[in-house]
C-alpha positions in Angstrom: -13.3 19.1 -7.3 -10.6 19.2 -4.7 -13.0 18.0 -2.1 -13.8 14.9 -4.2 -10.3 14.1 -5.3 -8.3 11.3 -3.7 -4.6 10.3 -3.4 -4.0 6.6 -2.8 -3.2 5.9 0.9 0.0 4.0 0.1 1.4 7.2 -1.5 1.5 8.7 2.0 1.3 12.4 2.5 1.7 13.5 -1.1 -1.1 15.9 -1.6 1.0 17.7 -4.2 0.2 14.9 -6.6 -3.5 15.6 -6.1 -2.9 19.3 -6.5 -1.2 18.6 -9.9 -4.0 16.3 -11.1 -6.5 19.0 -10.1 -4.4 21.6 -12.0 -4.6 19.4 -15.2 -8.4 19.1 -14.7 -8.7 22.8 -14.4 -6.6 23.6 -17.4 -8.5 21.2 -19.7 -11.9 21.4 -18.1 -12.3 17.6 -17.8 -12.1 15.0 -15.0 -8.6 13.6 -14.7 -7.0 10.5 -13.1 -3.4 9.7 -12.5 -2.2 6.1 -12.9 1.3 4.6 -12.6 2.9 2.8 -15.5 1.3 -0.5 -14.3 -2.1 1.1 -14.5 -2.6 1.4 -10.8 -4.6 4.4 -9.7 -2.6 7.1 -7.8 -5.0 10.0 -7.7 -8.2 11.3 -9.3 -10.4 14.4 -9.4 -14.1 14.5 -10.0 -16.1 17.4 -11.4 -19.3 18.3 -9.7 -21.0 18.2 -13.1 -19.8 14.7 -13.8 -22.8 12.4 -14.3 -23.3 8.6 -14.5 -22.7 8.7 -18.3 -19.2 10.1 -17.7 -18.2 7.1 -15.6 -17.6 4.5 -18.1 -16.9 0.9 -16.8 -13.2 1.2 -17.2 -12.9 4.4 -15.2 -15.3 3.1 -12.6 -13.3 0.0 -12.1 -10.0 2.0 -11.9 -11.4 4.2 -9.1 -13.2 1.5 -7.1 -10.5 -1.3 -7.4 -7.4 1.0 -7.7 -6.2 -0.8 -10.9 -7.2 -1.8 -14.4 -7.3 -5.3 -15.9 -4.5 -6.7 -18.1 -6.9 -6.6 -21.0 -7.6 -2.9 -20.6 -3.9 -2.2 -20.2 -3.1 -4.1 -23.4 -5.9 -2.3 -25.3 -4.6 1.2 -24.3 -1.0 0.3 -24.9 -1.9 -0.6 -28.5 -2.0 3.2 -29.1 1.7 3.7 -28.2 1.1 5.4 -24.9 4.3 4.0 -23.4 6.4 5.6 -26.2 4.4 8.9 -26.5 6.0 12.1 -25.5 2.9 14.3 -26.1 -0.9 14.1 -25.8 -2.6 11.1 -27.4 -6.3 10.8 -28.4 -7.8 7.4 -27.6 -11.2 6.8 -29.3 -14.2 5.4 -27.6 -14.7 1.6 -27.9 -18.0 0.5 -26.3 -17.2 -3.2 -26.9 -14.1 -2.8 -24.7 -16.0 -0.9 -22.0 -14.5 2.5 -23.0 -17.8 4.4 -23.4 -16.1 7.8 -23.9 -13.0 8.9 -25.7 -9.9 9.8 -23.7 -7.0 12.2 -23.8 -3.8 10.6 -22.5 -0.9 12.7 -21.2 2.2 10.6 -20.7 4.0 11.3 -17.4 7.7 11.2 -18.2 11.0 12.2 -16.6 14.5 11.9 -18.0 13.2 9.8 -20.9 11.3 7.3 -18.7 7.6 6.9 -18.5 6.3 6.8 -14.9 2.6 6.9 -15.5 -0.3 8.5 -17.3 -2.8 11.3 -16.8 -6.2 10.3 -18.3 -9.0 12.7 -19.1 -12.5 11.7 -20.1 -12.3 14.3 -22.8 -13.4 14.5 -26.4 -13.3 18.3 -26.8 -10.7 20.2 -28.8 -8.1 22.1 -27.0 -5.7 24.8 -28.2 -2.0 24.0 -28.5 -1.3 26.4 -25.6 -3.7 24.5 -23.3 -2.2 21.1 -24.2 1.3 22.5 -23.8 0.4 23.8 -20.3 -1.1 20.4 -19.4 2.0 18.6 -20.5 4.1 20.9 -18.4 2.1 19.9 -15.4 2.5 16.2 -16.4 6.2 16.8 -16.5 6.1 18.1 -12.9 4.2 14.9 -11.9 6.9 12.9 -13.6 9.6 14.6 -11.6 7.7 13.9 -8.4 7.1 10.2 -9.2 10.8 9.8 -10.2 11.9 11.2 -6.9 9.5 8.9 -5.1 10.9 5.9 -7.1 14.4 6.8 -6.2 13.5 7.1 -2.6 12.0 3.6 -2.8 15.2 2.2 -4.3 17.3 3.8 -1.6 15.2 2.3 1.2 15.3 -1.1 -0.5 19.1 -1.0 -0.7 19.4 0.0 2.9 17.0 -2.7 4.1 18.9 -5.4 2.1 22.2 -4.2 3.6 20.8 -4.3 7.1 19.4 -7.8 6.7 22.5 -9.2 5.2 25.1 -7.4 7.3 27.6 -9.9 8.8 29.2 -7.7 11.5 28.3 -5.0 14.0 29.9 -2.2 12.0 28.1 -3.2 8.8 24.8 -3.4 10.7 25.3 0.0 12.2 26.1 1.6 8.9 23.1 -0.1 7.2 20.8 1.0 10.1 21.9 4.6 9.7 21.3 4.5 5.9 17.8 3.0 6.4 17.0 5.6 9.1 18.1 8.4 6.7 16.1 6.9 3.8 12.9 6.4 5.9 13.1 9.9 7.3 10.3 10.6 9.7 9.0 7.0 9.4 12.1 5.6 11.0 10.9 5.8 14.5 7.4 4.3 13.8 6.6 0.6 14.6 7.3 -1.8 11.7 6.8 -5.4 10.7 8.8 -7.4 8.3 7.3 -9.7 5.6 9.2 -12.4 3.9 7.9 -13.8 0.5 9.3 -17.2 -0.4 8.8 -19.1 -3.7 8.7 -22.9 -3.9 12.1 -24.7 -4.0 14.0 -24.1 -7.1 12.1 -21.0 -8.0 12.6 -17.3 -7.6 9.8 -14.8 -6.8 8.7 -12.9 -9.9 9.1 -9.2 -10.7 8.6 -6.9 -7.8 5.9 -4.2 -7.9 6.6 -0.6 -7.3 6.9 0.1 -3.5 4.2 2.7 -3.6 1.7 0.2 -4.9 2.0 -1.9 -1.8 -0.2 -0.6 1.0 1.8 0.7 4.0 5.1 -0.4 2.3 8.2 1.4 3.6 11.0 -0.6 1.9 11.1 -3.5 -0.6 14.1 -5.6 -1.5 15.4 -9.0 -2.8 17.5 -10.8 -0.2 19.7 -13.8 -0.9 18.9 -17.0 0.9 22.0 -19.1 1.5 22.2 -22.0 -1.0 18.7 -21.5 -2.3 18.1 -18.3 -4.3 16.3 -15.2 -3.3 13.6 -14.1 -0.9 11.6 -10.9 -0.9 11.7 -8.6 2.1 9.0 -6.0 2.7 9.1 -3.5 5.5 5.6 -2.4 6.5 4.6 0.7 8.5 2.2 -0.1 11.4 -0.4 2.2 12.9 0.2 0.6 16.3 2.7 -2.0 17.3 0.1 -4.5 18.4 -1.9 -4.2 15.2 -0.6 -6.4 12.4 -3.5 -5.9 10.0 -1.5 -3.6 7.6 1.3 -6.2 7.4 -1.1 -9.0 6.4 -2.8 -6.7 3.8 0.6 -5.7 2.4 1.7 -9.4 2.3 -1.4 -10.4 0.3 -0.8 -7.6 -2.1 2.8 -8.6 -2.6 2.0 -12.2 -3.1 -0.5 -11.2 -5.8 2.0 -8.9 -7.5 4.9 -11.4 -7.4 2.7 -14.0 -9.2 4.7 -17.1 -8.3 2.4 -20.1 -7.9 2.9 -21.7 -4.5 4.7 -18.6 -3.1 4.0 -18.0 0.6 4.6 -15.1 3.0 5.8 -15.0 6.6 5.3 -12.1 9.0 7.7 -11.5 11.9 6.7 -10.0 15.3 6.3 -6.2 15.2 9.4 -4.1 16.2 9.7 -0.6 17.5 13.3 0.1 16.5 15.3 -0.4 13.3 18.0 -2.2 15.2 15.6 -5.0 15.9 14.8 -5.7 12.2 17.4 -8.5 11.7 15.7 -10.5 14.5 12.3 -9.8 12.9 13.6 -11.0 9.6 14.7 -14.3 11.1 11.1 -14.7 12.4 9.6 -13.7 9.0 11.8 -16.2 7.1 11.0 -18.9 9.6 7.3 -18.3 9.3 7.5 -18.5 5.5 9.4 -21.8 5.8 6.7 -23.1 8.1 4.0 -22.0 5.7 5.6 -24.2 3.0 6.0 -27.1 5.3 2.5 -26.9 6.8 0.1 -25.6 4.2 -2.6 -25.1 6.9 -0.4 -22.2 8.2 -0.3 -20.4 4.9 -0.3 -18.8 2.5 0.5 -16.0 5.0 1.9 -17.2 8.3 2.6 -15.1 11.4 5.5 -15.9 13.7 3.2 -15.6 16.7 0.9 -18.4 15.4 3.5 -21.0 14.4 3.3 -23.0 17.6 6.0 -25.8 17.7 7.5 -24.5 14.4 8.9 -21.6 16.4 11.3 -24.1 17.9 11.8 -26.3 14.9 12.7 -23.4 12.6 15.5 -22.5 15.0 17.3 -25.7 14.1 20.2 -25.2 11.6 19.2 -25.9 8.0 20.2 -29.4 7.0 20.2 -30.9 10.5 20.0 -34.7 10.0 17.0 -36.5 11.4 17.1 -38.3 14.7 18.6 -41.7 14.2 15.6 -43.5 15.6 13.2 -41.8 13.2 15.5 -41.8 10.1 14.3 -45.2 8.8 10.8 -43.9 8.7 11.7 -41.0 6.5 12.9 -43.0 3.5 10.9 -42.9 0.3 9.7 -46.5 0.9 8.0 -45.6 4.1 6.2 -42.3 3.2 2.8 -43.8 3.9 3.9 -45.0 7.4 5.4 -41.5 8.1 2.2 -39.8 7.1 0.2 -42.2 9.3 2.4 -41.5 12.3 2.1 -37.7 11.8 -1.7 -37.9 11.5 -1.9 -40.2 14.5 0.2 -37.8 16.6 -1.7 -34.7 15.2 -4.9 -36.3 16.6 -3.3 -36.8 20.0 -3.0 -40.6 19.5 -6.8 -41.1 19.2 -7.2 -44.2 17.0 -10.8 -43.5 16.0 -10.2 -39.9 14.8 -6.9 -41.0 13.1 -8.6 -43.8 11.2 -11.4 -41.4 10.0 -8.9 -38.8 8.9 -6.9 -41.4 6.9 -10.1 -43.1 5.7 -8.8 -46.5 6.7 -10.1 -49.3 9.0 -8.9 -49.3 12.6 -7.2 -52.7 12.2 -5.2 -51.2 9.3 -4.2 -48.3 11.5 -3.1 -50.7 14.3 -1.0 -52.7 11.8 0.7 -49.5 10.5 1.4 -48.3 14.1 3.1 -51.6 14.9 5.3 -51.3 11.8 6.2 -47.8 12.9 7.3 -49.1 16.3 9.3 -51.9 14.6 11.1 -49.5 12.3 11.9 -46.8 14.9 12.2 -48.8 18.1 9.9 -46.3 19.7 7.1 -47.2 22.1 4.1 -45.1 21.0 2.5 -45.6 24.4 5.4 -43.6 25.9 4.9 -39.8 26.0 8.6 -38.9 25.3 8.8 -41.3 22.4 5.7 -39.7 20.9 7.2 -36.2 21.4 10.4 -37.3 19.7 8.6 -38.8 16.8 6.2 -35.9 16.3 8.9 -33.2 16.4 11.2 -35.2 14.1 8.4 -35.6 11.5 7.6 -31.9 11.7 11.2 -31.0 11.4 11.6 -33.2 8.3 8.9 -31.1 6.6 11.3 -28.1 6.9 
């Protein structure tokens, strides 16, 4: 059973959780799984004798996809598992995909539920067996509570570092983050920024341990706008950003804000470099909003001209020559100019992209020159117009 058991990778080196799940399985003689309070799989054990009939669809999905559906969660919560303080029997319900009955052991600590141990178990057990199993569930609760507290500490330290206004505050926050991260502090990291559409705030954050490779998670205020979400991601190697992209996708899915995007800063090898990485991550998220083709997850390294444009102070007024083109009355002309310049000034490709006749395009280009006073045959004039239009998106 130990050989077949698994602890989710994002829970790091916490084989003690697997040991505890195996202990419950051994006490009750049934295969056990451990899920957090959001029904995300943490660990599972498998008996050698377990056959295909034991793996009902709900359990199979939980093991293979690492979580259960909202419908399954709602069905089980009908039985009061979130309020239970002792073992609960859940009957089989083939119509809901629950082929076999279950025994649920709530995992609690200090009056708070942190998860559930599930057993595909319809056998009767003595009070002594159930009491011993609940004692193990209590030890699991203590461990998950400690891990939750550690996650909160790293989040507070990360937020403090990213919002520090002076050198002394940055040094203090960096020391706190180093202490909270422990042995992970000297590993390479990347920062992810999640940004909701204007006027909105990202939804409820998931537990840190449910985000693959997550090291710290926090809400960070954005001046004059609301809140961003910062995620610190452990990297296997500084040049490999794959874990950051996977974590960003998981976080976007968990936040559940339609239109939310994520930006990823360049990897960093020291905690002192994280404020610079955060500026890159927020800039990448801004660019992903401005240019949908970059999103929903944009890397700083692939922003192209937006690396320069996002460095401009927020609220910088448009260039005086281009300003007349940016009024609501001339949105179509501004779009035509941007598409024309995106296609390197090639009239044929531009007309095709806009689905208009060439003569219509030429008329619009002449109007653009009249409004701006710019000669679109001049390279510097084209550069000014192109950059100003892109900057306006930000």
